[in-house]
VOVEXVEX-549135 format. One record per residue (C-alpha): x, y, z; residue number from 0. Coordinates in Angstrom, 2 decimals. Example, Ala and Ser with C-alpha at 12.3 -4.5 7.8 and 13.67 -1.06 7.14 Angstrom:
<kemis>
> 12.30_-4.50_7.80_0
> 13.67_-1.06_7.14_1
</kemis>
This chain:
<kemis>
> -6.98_-27.04_-12.37_0
> -4.76_-27.13_-15.53_1
> -5.05_-31.11_-15.71_2
> -9.13_-30.92_-14.85_3
> -9.60_-28.41_-17.85_4
> -7.17_-30.65_-20.14_5
> -5.06_-27.25_-21.20_6
> -1.79_-28.39_-22.74_7
> 0.25_-25.41_-21.22_8
> 3.61_-25.05_-20.10_9
> 4.05_-23.13_-16.82_10
> 7.34_-20.96_-16.38_11
> 7.92_-19.02_-13.24_12
> 9.00_-15.39_-13.30_13
> 11.36_-13.45_-11.09_14
> 8.65_-10.89_-10.65_15
> 5.25_-9.40_-11.91_16
> 6.99_-6.85_-14.25_17
> 9.30_-9.62_-15.88_18
> 6.07_-11.60_-16.15_19
> 4.20_-8.86_-17.83_20
> 7.41_-8.06_-20.06_21
> 7.15_-11.67_-21.37_22
> 3.52_-11.30_-22.30_23
> 4.24_-8.13_-24.12_24
> 7.35_-9.80_-25.86_25
> 5.38_-12.80_-26.96_26
> 7.33_-14.96_-24.73_27
> 4.27_-15.73_-22.82_28
> 0.65_-16.02_-23.74_29
> -0.82_-15.19_-20.35_30
> 0.29_-14.27_-16.86_31
> -1.35_-15.13_-13.48_32
> -1.02_-12.93_-10.54_33
> -3.05_-11.43_-7.54_34
> -5.27_-9.18_-9.37_35
> -4.81_-5.86_-7.67_36
> -0.82_-6.26_-8.21_37
> -1.51_-6.91_-12.08_38
> -3.74_-3.86_-12.11_39
> -1.29_-1.57_-10.66_40
> 1.77_-3.14_-12.48_41
> -0.18_-3.22_-15.92_42
> -0.71_0.88_-15.70_43
> 2.44_1.93_-15.08_44
> 5.53_2.75_-17.56_45
> 6.90_1.03_-19.33_46
> 3.54_-1.30_-20.25_47
> 1.04_1.57_-20.60_48
> -2.01_0.13_-22.36_49
> -0.10_-2.77_-23.84_50
> -1.92_-5.44_-21.60_51
> -5.35_-6.22_-20.18_52
> -5.98_-7.58_-16.84_53
> -9.42_-9.73_-17.16_54
> -12.17_-9.56_-14.74_55
> -12.41_-13.29_-14.31_56
> -11.18_-14.67_-11.32_57
> -9.41_-18.00_-11.19_58
> -8.95_-18.50_-7.35_59
> -10.23_-16.86_-4.14_60
> -7.37_-16.56_-1.80_61
> -8.94_-15.12_1.75_62
> -6.68_-12.54_3.52_63
> -6.60_-11.35_7.02_64
> -5.23_-8.65_9.36_65
> -3.16_-10.13_12.06_66
> -2.91_-8.78_15.37_67
> -1.19_-9.71_18.86_68
> -3.15_-11.80_21.46_69
> -5.36_-9.37_23.53_70
> -5.67_-6.65_21.05_71
> -9.47_-6.81_21.31_72
> -9.84_-3.11_21.31_73
> -7.67_-2.48_18.35_74
> -9.57_-5.09_16.50_75
> -12.91_-3.81_17.21_76
> -11.62_-0.26_15.91_77
> -10.35_-1.94_12.78_78
> -13.60_-3.96_12.27_79
> -15.85_-1.19_13.08_80
> -13.84_1.38_10.61_81
> -14.07_-1.26_7.84_82
> -17.72_-1.87_8.27_83
> -18.41_1.76_8.10_84
> -16.23_1.87_4.90_85
> -18.38_-1.12_2.93_86
> -21.62_0.60_3.93_87
> -20.32_4.06_2.45_88
> -20.95_5.41_-0.79_89
> -17.18_5.92_-1.36_90
> -16.32_2.03_-1.09_91
> -17.64_1.30_-4.35_92
> -15.11_3.68_-6.08_93
> -12.26_2.90_-3.65_94
> -12.71_-0.96_-4.29_95
> -12.89_-0.28_-8.12_96
> -9.62_1.78_-7.98_97
> -7.73_-1.32_-6.90_98
> -9.51_-4.54_-7.75_99
> -11.69_-3.58_-10.41_100
> -15.42_-3.17_-10.23_101
> -16.99_-5.09_-7.56_102
> -19.24_-8.15_-8.93_103
> -22.48_-9.13_-7.16_104
> -20.48_-11.93_-5.15_105
> -17.88_-9.38_-3.43_106
> -20.83_-6.77_-2.81_107
> -22.60_-9.81_-1.18_108
> -19.54_-10.18_0.72_109
> -18.99_-6.91_2.03_110
> -22.44_-6.36_3.08_111
> -22.70_-9.72_4.71_112
> -19.40_-9.09_7.03_113
> -19.99_-5.40_7.91_114
> -20.68_-4.90_11.36_115
> -24.05_-3.44_12.49_116
> -23.79_-0.05_13.80_117
</kemis>
């Protein structure tokens, strides 16, 4: 993507999220990319406080899944139904916002489509 956008950037790996955020605060780096929920959690704890901002912009889409042993259909159904009820609940938006930021229109549409009907 960097080449497509013609962005002259030097990419430097870091040992962990805290080290990367520290590099941004110390002006050794201009930005840091990581999984959004991890960045949100790290950016709010000491010693970083309010020194960094996690942008709302998403640069990638990485689907995730819950793995089950083969033949665990009853457990899978319990998990699917529980998540579907959560997606439809009034608490879901706030819970999502706590860990991932306010859900945008695409996120809201996704959760309404994947929820199982009652």
